VOGU-3710 file (C-alpha; in Angstrom, 3 decimals, decimal comma):
1> minhstwlvg> -0,844/16,023/-28,029  1,842/16,904/-25,470  3,512/20,253/-26,165  6,748/21,128/-24,388  9,370/23,845/-24,254  12,695/24,148/-22,446  14,672/27,090/-21,067  17,615/27,798/-18,729  17,226/29,988/-15,643  19,124/31,116/-12,546
11> islfflfpln> 18,457/28,874/-9,596  17,522/31,500/-7,002  13,878/30,711/-7,754  14,258/27,250/-6,327  15,297/28,180/-2,803  11,657/27,689/-1,915  11,656/24,064/-3,056  13,957/21,706/-1,067  15,149/18,927/-3,325  15,489/16,284/-0,618
21> aqvtfqkyyg> 15,067/15,792/3,107  18,740/16,396/3,993  19,359/19,834/5,508  22,197/21,904/4,041  23,291/25,457/4,827  26,264/27,841/4,498  26,495/30,546/7,188  28,873/32,927/8,867  28,450/34,233/12,420  29,771/37,498/13,878
31> lpdlsseard> 29,427/41,179/14,701  31,102/44,250/13,166  33,396/44,837/16,197  34,194/41,170/16,820  36,435/38,632/15,126  35,763/34,961/15,728  37,032/31,530/14,694  35,865/27,923/15,010  38,661/25,411/15,697  36,667/22,238/16,421
41> iveiqdgfvl> 33,090/20,953/16,113  31,170/17,943/17,450  27,690/16,648/16,642  25,075/16,211/19,379  21,562/14,785/19,236  19,813/17,999/18,210  22,559/19,972/16,521  26,233/20,832/16,806  28,634/22,387/19,340  31,767/24,208/18,227
51> agravhsvtg> 34,732/25,615/20,097  37,120/28,433/19,169  37,564/32,023/20,104  36,007/35,486/19,929  38,356/38,489/19,636  37,205/41,983/20,624  39,232/45,006/19,591  39,330/46,182/23,233  39,107/43,140/25,518  41,207/40,775/23,415
61> sdglimqldv> 40,659/37,053/22,762  38,325/34,832/24,805  37,510/31,158/24,514  34,211/30,536/22,733  31,626/27,714/22,810  28,540/27,922/20,590  25,645/25,521/20,063  23,758/25,398/16,738  20,566/23,569/15,888  20,370/21,220/12,891
71> tgnvvwekty> 19,630/24,123/10,532  22,560/26,251/11,737  20,659/28,648/14,009  22,425/29,711/17,213  20,930/28,035/20,324  23,388/29,588/22,828  26,879/31,089/22,876  29,325/31,787/25,707  32,797/33,253/25,990  35,393/32,256/28,647
81> dldgdeifks> 38,145/34,506/30,050  41,281/33,987/32,204  42,265/37,681/32,075  44,536/36,948/29,120  44,144/35,959/25,482  42,396/32,597/25,354  41,496/30,173/22,595  39,857/26,744/22,668  41,502/24,210/20,345  39,474/21,002/20,850
91> ivaagdggfv> 36,142/19,868/22,307  34,706/16,418/23,042  31,308/15,261/24,334  31,623/14,069/27,928  28,872/11,445/27,712  26,697/13,070/30,399  25,387/15,925/28,276  28,356/18,152/28,995  31,643/18,798/27,211  35,385/18,825/27,958
101> vigesqpsan> 37,309/21,619/26,241  41,063/22,151/25,950  42,732/25,408/25,019  45,430/27,809/26,114  45,953/31,225/27,605  48,551/33,835/26,681  50,871/35,405/27,631  51,288/32,901/30,495  51,352/30,089/27,893  49,313/27,710/30,033
111> iwvlkvdaig> 47,108/24,850/28,882  43,516/25,415/30,075  41,120/22,466/30,547  37,406/22,933/31,320  34,353/20,755/31,885  31,039/22,530/31,062  27,449/21,363/31,244  24,961/21,169/28,343  24,449/24,960/28,283  28,073/25,999/28,862
121> nilwqfqidr> 28,236/26,481/32,638  31,704/25,634/34,068  31,701/22,476/36,240  35,450/22,224/36,821  38,661/23,656/35,324  42,434/23,690/35,752  45,618/24,981/34,094  48,786/23,148/33,162  51,945/25,261/33,542  55,422/23,923/32,933
131> pnggstanrv> 58,066/25,758/34,981  60,577/27,656/32,849  58,651/26,909/29,639  55,276/27,606/28,048  52,634/25,070/27,109  50,110/24,923/24,259  47,171/22,596/23,646  46,057/20,725/20,562  43,523/17,915/21,265  41,307/16,128/23,792
141> lavpggfils> 39,824/12,642/23,225  37,452/10,602/25,374  38,947/7,362/26,713  37,533/4,745/29,094  37,055/6,409/32,485  38,060/9,898/31,397  39,973/11,818/28,796  43,427/12,072/27,185  45,003/15,489/26,518  47,787/16,288/24,074
151> glsgsnngvs> 49,809/19,429/23,523  53,254/20,995/23,553  55,423/21,857/26,511  58,591/23,924/26,720  61,764/22,776/28,501  64,708/24,282/30,301  67,044/23,965/27,286  64,642/25,795/24,956  63,596/22,660/23,057  59,844/22,020/22,889
161> gsylarints> 58,479/18,555/23,531  55,164/16,787/23,178  52,890/16,511/26,176  50,273/13,861/27,107  48,059/13,707/30,195  45,340/11,303/31,258  42,543/12,667/33,484  39,454/11,110/35,026  35,878/12,370/34,622  36,350/14,740/37,591
171> gqilwertye> 39,359/16,461/36,028  42,011/14,793/38,216  45,275/13,974/36,429  46,017/10,230/36,540  49,351/10,583/34,766  51,174/13,097/32,586  54,395/13,022/30,620  56,522/15,118/28,343  58,328/13,487/25,413  61,691/15,001/24,618
181> tpvnnimtig> 64,018/14,685/21,656  67,195/16,559/20,700  65,085/18,798/18,468  61,627/20,320/18,776  58,767/17,866/18,482  55,009/17,995/18,698  52,621/15,076/18,565  48,831/14,786/18,740  46,795/11,967/20,227  44,993/10,229/17,348
191> hitdslwyvs> 43,858/6,656/18,086  43,340/4,573/21,221  43,102/0,825/21,778  42,972/-1,236/24,933  46,690/-1,942/24,756  48,245/1,090/23,038  47,534/4,759/22,427  48,867/6,174/19,165  50,111/9,702/18,581  51,637/11,319/15,529
201> ggvglnasfm> 53,265/14,586/14,584  56,787/15,743/13,775  60,259/15,540/15,197  62,442/18,279/13,769  61,873/18,206/9,994  60,606/14,625/9,943  57,151/13,178/10,485  56,820/10,985/13,544  54,671/8,204/14,934  54,610/6,908/18,500
211> avdpqtgtve> 52,690/4,345/20,605  52,453/4,654/24,423  51,162/2,554/27,298  47,628/3,696/28,337  48,330/3,198/32,038  51,675/4,937/32,381  52,368/6,863/29,159  55,699/5,082/28,613  56,897/4,866/25,019  56,354/1,430/23,476
221> qsiefaapgs> 57,227/2,285/19,873  58,486/5,335/17,939  59,227/5,853/14,222  60,330/8,803/12,097  59,452/9,187/8,394  62,131/11,147/6,581  62,269/12,798/3,153  64,475/15,474/1,577  62,132/18,317/2,567  60,125/18,993/5,691
231> eilndmvptp> 57,082/16,943/6,697  54,660/16,358/9,549  51,773/13,927/10,174  49,703/15,493/12,943  46,372/13,606/12,525  45,511/9,932/12,605  42,440/7,679/12,154  42,000/3,880/12,162  40,956/2,023/9,014  38,340/-0,769/8,750
241> dgnlilsglv> 41,085/-3,311/8,006  42,926/-2,661/11,319  45,550/-0,246/9,995  46,057/3,491/10,410  45,953/6,537/8,147  48,099/9,533/9,072  47,580/12,981/7,550  49,619/16,142/7,488  51,804/18,035/5,014  54,967/17,478/3,029
251> qpfwpnnaiy> 57,299/19,268/0,578  57,267/16,748/-2,276  58,996/19,040/-4,788  61,816/20,230/-2,529  64,340/21,716/-3,248  62,947/22,809/-6,667  59,714/23,997/-5,067  59,362/24,426/-1,314  55,543/24,503/-1,143  53,700/22,263/1,283
261> vpwlkkispa> 50,855/20,012/0,101  48,543/17,611/1,948  50,077/14,210/2,654  48,287/10,992/3,642  50,078/7,832/4,617  48,588/4,433/5,386  50,640/2,259/7,757  50,272/-0,873/9,821  50,105/-0,524/13,634  53,781/-1,453/13,609
271> gaeiwsnafy> 54,599/1,465/11,277  55,037/-0,455/7,985  54,029/1,683/4,978  51,057/0,471/2,853  50,696/3,553/0,625  51,811/7,161/0,727  50,224/9,907/-1,407  50,783/13,644/-1,757  47,920/15,816/-3,071  48,560/18,964/-5,079
281> iqgeenmsgp> 45,425/21,150/-5,333  45,973/23,343/-8,347  46,350/26,988/-7,486  46,912/26,370/-3,756  50,022/25,848/-1,634  51,188/25,354/1,950  48,196/23,157/2,779  47,596/20,417/5,294  44,545/19,135/7,108  42,973/16,568/9,415
291> vvplptggyl> 41,417/13,346/8,127  38,268/11,561/9,401  36,720/8,258/8,261  33,329/8,279/6,547  30,681/5,736/7,604  29,982/4,833/3,964  33,651/4,153/3,257  36,586/6,360/2,343  37,885/9,434/4,129  37,183/13,144/4,426
301> vcpvsgsnap> 40,221/15,439/4,353  40,020/19,068/5,426  43,002/20,858/3,818  43,890/24,108/5,603  45,981/26,707/3,796  48,932/28,294/5,536  49,325/30,837/2,742  49,275/34,592/3,293  47,574/35,183/-0,038  44,730/37,743/-0,008
311> sidaylmkld> 42,303/35,159/-1,391  42,129/31,635/0,012  39,396/29,089/-0,607  38,129/26,561/1,898  38,409/22,961/0,645  37,048/19,534/1,449  38,320/16,383/-0,238  36,847/12,871/-0,279  39,196/9,899/-0,809  38,554/6,219/-1,387
321> eggqviwcrs> 40,131/3,440/0,670  43,193/3,461/-1,584  43,908/7,157/-1,148  42,536/8,276/-4,544  40,424/11,421/-4,904  36,661/10,917/-5,380  35,950/14,646/-5,282  37,536/17,865/-4,098  35,404/21,014/-3,798  35,987/24,617/-2,763
331> ygkpndydwf> 33,693/26,796/-0,661  33,355/30,386/0,516  33,151/33,740/-1,208  35,403/34,810/-4,072  38,228/37,269/-3,289  38,126/36,495/0,450  40,032/34,056/2,568  38,179/31,094/4,011  39,282/27,785/5,488  37,984/24,906/7,565
341> nkglptsdgg> 39,744/23,759/10,723  37,576/20,680/11,176  35,173/18,615/9,084  33,246/15,476/10,013  30,389/13,257/8,768  26,929/13,796/10,277  24,306/11,304/11,414  21,984/12,165/8,495  24,605/11,080/5,957  25,908/14,570/5,233
351> iiaagvtsaa> 29,039/16,537/6,143  29,636/19,548/8,371  32,755/21,716/8,508  33,681/24,758/10,615  36,401/27,366/10,311  36,997/30,993/9,369  35,842/33,492/6,765  36,676/37,137/6,052  33,510/37,572/3,977  31,398/39,135/6,730
361> vpgrtnifvi> 33,272/42,302/7,766  36,356/43,700/5,967  39,422/43,456/8,156  37,859/40,919/10,525  37,286/37,193/10,547  34,148/35,353/11,539  33,060/31,794/12,165  32,266/29,927/8,950  30,055/26,780/9,124  28,833/24,749/6,179
371> klnaegtlnd> 26,463/21,762/6,223  26,608/19,661/3,036  25,025/16,566/1,584  26,980/13,332/1,106  28,437/14,562/-2,187  29,832/17,699/-0,597  27,342/20,108/-2,156  24,685/22,480/-0,946  21,217/21,652/-2,178  20,893/24,990/-3,944
381> ccnsqtnvvv> 24,487/25,862/-4,812  27,035/24,819/-7,373  30,216/23,601/-5,662  32,191/22,483/-8,683  35,076/20,079/-8,402  38,698/21,179/-8,175  41,426/19,284/-9,985  43,849/17,460/-7,680  47,115/15,840/-8,754  47,912/12,758/-6,659
391> enflnsstqs> 51,547/11,617/-6,497  53,112/8,660/-4,738  55,444/10,147/-2,134  58,431/7,996/-1,222  60,100/8,340/2,186  62,249/6,323/4,552  61,452/5,332/8,128  63,814/5,074/11,082  63,445/4,353/14,764  63,154/7,568/16,723
401> vitagsffpe> 64,678/8,136/20,167  62,128/9,813/22,424  62,731/10,228/26,138  59,838/10,432/28,582  60,201/13,531/30,740  59,160/14,274/34,292  55,666/14,765/35,689  54,411/18,161/36,769  51,058/19,007/38,394  48,307/21,313/37,301
411> tpafgvadfg> 47,637/24,698/38,875  44,244/26,184/39,807  42,330/28,130/37,183  39,856/30,914/37,770  38,298/31,373/34,388  34,789/32,806/34,139  32,052/32,289/31,583  29,767/34,938/30,150  27,071/35,024/27,526  28,402/36,103/24,182
421> nnpeqavwcn> 27,185/38,798/21,843  24,338/36,882/20,166  26,192/36,881/16,878  24,415/37,798/13,712  24,274/35,125/11,052  24,029/35,342/7,296  23,494/32,849/4,499  24,944/33,057/1,052  25,359/31,110/-2,145  27,765/32,554/-4,689
431> hplpglqiqy> 27,226/30,050/-7,435  23,618/28,878/-7,703  23,051/25,536/-9,350  22,223/25,859/-13,035  18,507/25,518/-13,603  16,631/23,938/-16,463  12,899/24,477/-16,848  10,840/22,167/-19,036  7,189/22,841/-19,705  4,740/20,195/-20,853
441> slcpgetill> 1,179/21,038/-21,846  -1,159/18,094/-21,368  -4,495/17,567/-22,998  -7,233/15,913/-20,907  -6,622/12,177/-20,640  -2,940/12,399/-21,601  -0,147/11,171/-19,315  3,590/11,803/-19,273  6,312/9,590/-17,781  8,880/11,449/-15,654
451> ngqeyaapdt> 11,444/9,736/-13,452  9,587/6,459/-13,811  6,233/7,852/-12,667  3,193/8,804/-14,736  1,525/12,190/-14,327  -1,847/13,202/-15,780  -2,691/16,440/-13,933  -1,112/19,902/-13,695  1,829/19,854/-11,294  5,303/21,290/-10,618
461> litnvpgasg> 8,105/18,752/-10,152  11,699/19,530/-9,165  14,613/17,110/-9,333  18,413/17,133/-9,422  20,176/15,732/-12,473  23,766/14,757/-11,556  26,464/16,553/-13,488  28,916/14,626/-15,662  32,641/14,426/-14,923  32,467/16,415/-11,721
471> dcdtvvtyyl> 30,250/19,201/-13,038  27,543/20,630/-10,811  24,123/19,075/-10,701  21,368/20,728/-12,683  18,061/21,529/-11,016  15,356/20,540/-13,484  11,878/21,943/-12,926  9,044/20,335/-14,830  5,914/22,444/-15,233  2,945/20,264/-16,187
481> ldetlgqssq> 0,249/22,591/-17,531  -3,300/22,197/-18,763  -3,163/22,739/-22,530  -6,782/23,864/-22,559  -6,427/26,482/-19,804  -7,622/29,865/-21,041  -8,555/28,649/-24,513  -11,755/30,036/-26,044  -12,629/27,529/-28,713  -15,313/27,607/-31,395
491> iqmqcppdiv> -17,325/24,510/-32,360  -18,976/24,197/-35,758  -21,796/21,630/-35,724  -24,224/20,449/-38,437  -27,086/18,006/-38,043  -28,570/15,917/-40,866  -31,740/17,260/-42,581  -35,217/16,470/-41,261  -36,360/12,906/-41,848  -39,843/11,636/-42,746
501> svlvpgassv> -40,471/7,944/-42,167  -43,580/5,840/-42,888  -45,263/3,593/-40,333  -46,546/0,315/-41,785  -50,081/-0,775/-40,849  -50,315/-2,509/-37,474  -46,975/-1,174/-36,203  -46,720/1,265/-33,280  -43,255/2,643/-34,153  -40,544/2,536/-36,791
511> svdytmpvat> -36,760/2,233/-36,477  -35,069/5,259/-38,030  -31,409/5,342/-39,058  -29,736/8,673/-39,661  -26,289/10,085/-40,343  -24,450/11,246/-37,255  -24,028/15,023/-36,821  -20,672/16,456/-37,924  -18,722/18,681/-35,505  -15,357/20,448/-35,720
521> tdctcgglil> -13,471/22,559/-33,171  -10,410/24,793/-33,092  -9,532/23,608/-29,549  -5,890/22,476/-29,781  -6,670/19,311/-27,834  -9,702/18,451/-29,960  -11,385/15,825/-27,836  -14,855/16,232/-29,325  -17,518/14,128/-27,600  -21,010/13,808/-29,102
531> enlsggvsgs> -23,957/13,342/-26,741  -27,594/12,715/-27,618  -29,697/15,231/-25,725  -33,142/14,137/-26,880  -35,004/12,064/-29,467  -32,777/8,973/-29,416  -29,738/7,762/-31,336  -29,655/6,409/-34,865  -31,590/3,138/-35,004  -34,003/4,154/-32,244
541> sfplgshpvc> -37,752/3,500/-32,564  -40,024/6,486/-33,188  -43,876/6,431/-32,868  -46,317/8,366/-35,006  -45,794/12,102/-34,935  -42,959/14,606/-35,096  -39,961/14,130/-32,837  -37,109/16,633/-32,368  -33,678/14,941/-32,225  -30,935/17,045/-30,608
551> wqaedacgns> -27,202/16,384/-30,274  -24,520/18,259/-28,373  -20,772/18,346/-29,076  -18,317/19,234/-26,290  -14,574/19,674/-26,844  -11,607/19,258/-24,499  -11,596/23,021/-23,869  -14,979/22,686/-22,139  -17,018/24,496/-24,785  -20,153/23,007/-26,335
561> saccftvtve> -22,561/23,472/-29,217  -25,844/21,781/-30,163  -28,000/21,214/-33,231  -31,402/19,609/-33,812  -33,426/18,032/-36,607  -36,867/16,445/-36,788  -37,909/12,854/-37,362  -41,547/12,709/-38,549  -43,355/9,373/-38,643  -46,429/9,247/-40,914
571> eeggfcdskt> -48,930/6,549/-41,711  -48,356/4,442/-44,785  -50,244/5,449/-47,933  -49,896/7,292/-51,203  -51,934/10,272/-52,399  -55,018/10,847/-54,480  -53,674/13,737/-56,532  -50,504/15,820/-56,682  -49,745/19,158/-58,299  -46,481/21,108/-58,429
581> ntcltwelld> -46,150/24,775/-59,245  -42,554/25,933/-59,454  -41,115/24,898/-56,065  -44,353/24,060/-54,237  -46,080/20,671/-54,304  -49,611/19,972/-53,052  -50,717/16,381/-52,377  -54,243/15,266/-51,522  -53,341/12,407/-49,218  -56,824/11,042/-48,496
591> rrrttsdeva> -60,451/11,668/-47,630  -61,794/10,139/-44,418  -65,213/10,070/-42,825  -65,301/11,321/-39,226  -67,408/9,842/-36,452  -70,052/12,489/-37,267  -70,075/11,435/-40,959  -68,364/14,648/-42,089  -65,477/14,286/-44,547  -61,903/15,226/-43,520
601> yriritnqcs> -59,459/16,177/-46,267  -55,686/15,866/-45,626  -53,418/17,923/-47,880  -49,610/17,892/-47,667  -47,630/20,948/-48,802  -43,933/20,517/-49,583  -41,908/23,701/-50,034  -38,686/23,249/-52,023  -38,178/27,017/-52,116  -35,606/28,728/-49,925
611> sklkfaymgt> -38,191/31,359/-49,011  -40,370/30,204/-46,115  -44,103/29,536/-46,260  -46,181/32,426/-44,888  -49,784/31,473/-45,766  -51,481/28,265/-46,936  -54,953/28,450/-48,547  -57,650/25,727/-48,987  -60,638/26,596/-51,170  -64,226/25,399/-50,522
621> psgilplepi> -67,454/25,852/-52,477  -68,794/29,351/-52,051  -70,877/29,711/-48,923  -69,677/26,419/-47,426  -68,055/26,955/-44,011  -65,493/24,290/-43,053  -66,393/22,633/-39,762  -62,752/22,215/-38,680  -60,481/23,877/-37,960  -62,562/26,764/-36,733
631> hnsiyetsas> -61,858/30,426/-36,733  -58,998/31,733/-34,559  -57,936/28,254/-33,471  -54,306/27,162/-33,400  -53,643/24,302/-35,754  -50,597/22,139/-34,859  -49,207/19,720/-37,415  -47,461/16,416/-36,704  -44,152/18,286/-37,120  -45,159/20,515/-34,139
641> reylvrnpnf> -45,494/23,604/-36,324  -48,389/25,922/-35,479  -50,747/27,940/-37,684  -53,475/30,482/-36,851  -56,720/29,595/-38,665  -59,029/32,064/-40,426  -62,405/30,432/-41,222  -63,871/31,579/-43,477  -61,254/33,311/-45,541  -62,391/35,444/-48,526
651> spfyglrflt> -59,165/36,307/-50,417  -57,586/35,268/-52,722  -60,587/32,884/-52,804  -63,268/31,597/-50,446  -62,155/28,892/-47,977  -59,555/28,484/-45,178  -56,305/30,302/-44,458  -53,431/28,958/-42,300  -51,039/31,694/-41,017  -47,607/30,441/-39,998
661> ltegihdges> -46,941/31,166/-36,304  -43,655/29,273/-35,984  -40,884/29,079/-38,577  -42,362/28,408/-42,002  -41,475/25,312/-43,971  -38,729/25,696/-46,614  -35,926/23,868/-48,410  -37,848/20,602/-48,813  -39,798/20,660/-45,558  -43,475/19,690/-45,534
671> dvfrmvlpiq> -46,587/19,922/-43,360  -49,960/18,135/-43,469  -53,157/20,227/-43,169  -56,597/18,840/-42,258  -59,954/20,360/-43,263  -63,408/18,947/-42,379  -66,365/19,750/-44,728  -70,067/19,130/-44,088  -71,502/15,735/-45,115  -73,509/17,158/-47,994
681> tspdylhvaa> -70,429/18,788/-49,594  -68,501/16,752/-52,155  -66,398/19,051/-54,433  -64,714/17,587/-57,502  -61,585/19,552/-56,813  -59,981/21,756/-54,182  -58,453/25,105/-55,003  -55,118/25,383/-53,098  -52,562/28,194/-52,912  -49,645/29,468/-50,872
691> kldngtylea> -47,746/32,704/-50,275  -44,053/32,825/-49,369  -42,104/35,305/-47,240  -40,603/36,865/-50,362  -44,098/37,689/-51,683  -44,333/34,888/-54,245  -47,897/33,605/-54,750  -48,428/30,077/-56,168  -51,661/28,078/-56,674  -52,968/24,735/-57,982
701> hlntfdcpig> -56,084/22,490/-58,163  -56,310/19,026/-56,576  -58,845/16,586/-58,050  -60,971/14,727/-55,497  -63,207/12,510/-57,707  -60,722/9,605/-57,785  -60,044/9,794/-54,011  -62,037/7,227/-52,025  -63,531/8,169/-48,680  -62,163/6,016/-45,881
711> deknsverva> -62,654/5,808/-42,100  -60,893/8,388/-39,890  -61,002/6,259/-36,727  -57,522/6,127/-35,100  -56,494/9,349/-36,889  -53,514/10,913/-35,156  -53,956/14,484/-36,389  -54,458/16,938/-33,533  -56,972/19,771/-34,070  -57,527/22,674/-31,679
721> itlsdanris> -61,105/23,443/-30,558  -62,017/27,006/-29,650  -64,106/28,504/-26,899  -67,144/28,583/-29,203  -67,766/24,974/-28,159  -68,935/26,269/-24,811  -71,199/23,277/-24,084  -68,153/21,022/-23,721  -65,322/22,982/-22,017  -64,263/26,475/-20,935
731> lspnpliagk> -61,473/28,355/-19,163  -62,449/30,417/-16,162  -62,142/33,298/-15,726  -61,723/34,595/-19,274  -60,822/37,473/-19,467  -58,277/36,738/-16,731  -56,769/39,261/-14,324  -53,056/38,372/-14,163  -52,188/36,845/-10,801  -55,550/35,075/-10,329
741> plqiegvnlv> -55,886/31,251/-10,594  -56,856/29,874/-14,005  -59,172/26,811/-13,985  -60,770/24,440/-16,518  -64,542/24,014/-16,212  -67,298/22,101/-17,965  -65,520/18,761/-18,512  -64,401/15,875/-16,302  -60,679/16,346/-17,029  -58,705/14,650/-14,257
751> sgriklfnty> -55,243/15,317/-15,673  -53,597/16,487/-18,867  -51,227/19,077/-20,360  -51,604/22,739/-21,330  -49,556/24,961/-23,661  -49,681/28,787/-23,789  -48,443/30,917/-26,724  -47,989/34,638/-27,179  -49,267/36,532/-30,229  -46,016/35,715/-32,050
761> gqeifqgnvv> -46,679/32,001/-31,719  -43,845/31,527/-29,193  -44,504/28,971/-26,484  -44,446/30,706/-23,094  -45,653/27,889/-20,847  -46,168/24,119/-20,804  -47,291/22,220/-17,727  -49,514/19,619/-16,132  -53,216/20,072/-15,459  -53,896/18,470/-12,039
771> qnlvledtsw> -57,436/18,188/-10,599  -58,687/20,751/-13,154  -56,450/23,494/-11,663  -54,020/24,802/-14,271  -52,171/27,697/-12,698  -52,213/29,144/-9,185  -50,034/32,181/-9,955  -50,539/33,881/-13,334  -48,920/37,226/-12,511  -46,204/36,619/-15,090
781> lpaglcffqv> -48,627/36,329/-18,065  -48,319/39,195/-20,575  -51,291/41,499/-21,059  -53,326/40,954/-24,233  -54,196/37,810/-26,177  -52,706/34,397/-25,421  -53,381/31,290/-27,481  -53,669/27,980/-25,671  -54,151/24,258/-26,207  -55,259/21,579/-23,727
791> fdeslvaifg> -54,339/17,901/-24,219  -55,702/14,787/-22,560  -53,566/12,072/-20,956  -52,896/10,567/-24,399  -51,568/13,969/-25,530  -54,461/14,398/-27,961  -55,513/18,038/-28,338  -59,063/18,314/-26,981  -59,469/22,047/-26,611  -57,877/25,313/-27,678
801> gvlvvshd> -58,574/28,980/-28,097  -57,766/32,498/-27,000  -57,297/33,768/-23,439  -57,605/37,480/-22,750  -55,247/38,690/-19,988  -55,349/42,037/-18,224  -53,391/43,621/-15,378  -54,844/45,793/-12,608
//
């Protein structure tokens, strides 16, 4: 019986339980008196390195390089200063463990290029300064034998032009060129091949695309893409089919609406359009962003907002090969402005993005880094999808006239590096994933199938269930509990009544069938198991005598209960006479001659009354003393019940009295009593009587004249013999001082059994007699009278009586 319940919870509980092996995090880095920004990020073997700037309210802006480990913890951070306001725009791994960084310095408006080692120490550096015009940087890429730089350079006529420079691994410029048009233009290096290097950007109000010779920088091809509004395509990546994808921004609704939206355009290397799509993210405007290919197919777009709105969300968007949106998600804190300047896939199949957030300190910005899984979500946060409208954007293309300008050399740079401020870092999740908790209670032996696997033991299982139609995943926690834990059950158990079976002549045992005990439990799992503790199962063979049969029931809650009944096997035969008075029946079973020629009478008493038997009486002729059982002996019947004998007994008539020491017979139970009379005594009847616990006295007469006298050889009745038979056996010492050894003397008894009883007839000891020594330590025996019986190896009672115990 599997019980279960379900409830919804907040997900903060599950931060302790990672749902998969992929690391995700969302952090900002900064100090109260420091603004900072990440402009670019690259992955290294054991983490990530980002470049940007740190702005102090007193010292101004410095270039910044920071290394993070794979979980987003800061490994080291350094700032770089040229005695102006500096910012690093782009960083690339140098292949030798170091990095090449490109940025700029104001107000001199120089491009600044540095090579640093693996922990940020400067190896070489230089500045690029165009006479009569400022310069700004935008990107550095690694190329065979060195690096390619791109940026913007001013000119004498006030028109800005694109700038490219190729340097070797030592920082020496191999060639550099400016690219001038009648209007301002800026282009960024995007893709390199052995034969052509491709750049893209904007010329005036039009997007532009250009291919140059890798050895000289001369223009081999140039195209403009024109539309009614303004547009630019400042990023570029190759596609698996040998084409190119350009990304930037466009005004698709101009002149009715002048907002800018992200624009992606797929072209052939010759500039022929394959598709062109504009992306309108609802609620956002003036957005553009770089594009990077994903190793599993499709592209990651990082839209950056140019809006001045007080609240801006950071976005990432995944596209398929055809330029259609797979998902678009927003990140950051509500009512703040956040954006990413760069996003890229990571080696573990996830995504990392770096940029800016205002969430840390009011009035300041700080570095914002987020590490996501392949679906663009944090393991413990809900990054719901944002609706994006995709429109086909038509435009025309024309050949562009771009003139290669003159060369100009670099100038020395004297920038210095210093350790940063060990920025504080914080983690947040504004929208935890919705949580669903399902509890199953299992009974022992039950199993449940979850996620294709069977479970049979208590456990806690956590899994993500993907959301439908772009909704967030749901974290489902399964609690598998033990249904029986803490239960206190009650077992009701009833055994069948006592059974009397008859042994046919010549047989040593009889097979006895009985009804199985009945047990019930209130344990919710049930699970009752019956076990035979003693006596044998139904159908077992039982020899002559009385045999307790005990069963135990145990339920699934671990509680147990037991009950017992008695199987008594008697010899076959009828009775000589039977009398019933009310609810008592007396039966004279037989008369048998003993080995000494005395006559043994066996009388069975059956008590149908509910009140228990207290005394049983056997009458004898006046003055005749029964030979057995003798006075003060303990008489044990075949049903293992015990009686104290008074011989002779004078009331209510002369004869024997049996006093019940154990529980008296009642409700149909019976016992057989044996009395031995002298050889010369042959009464015609026996006067019998009984007294019950409730005071009822009943009597009858059993006729003996029609009862033949048989042979008692092989009789199985066990009769106790008292200490008066001193010539045969004795216990020594008697009286006994408790603590002294107790020994049997006067008989060659090699081994046997002994039972001790207190004055209430309760058994207090049963053990082996070995080499005549019964007990070494008797200090535990109670003071006063103890009754005892000694049995031989065949478990036939050979001796019994009273032991007097005293304590010093």
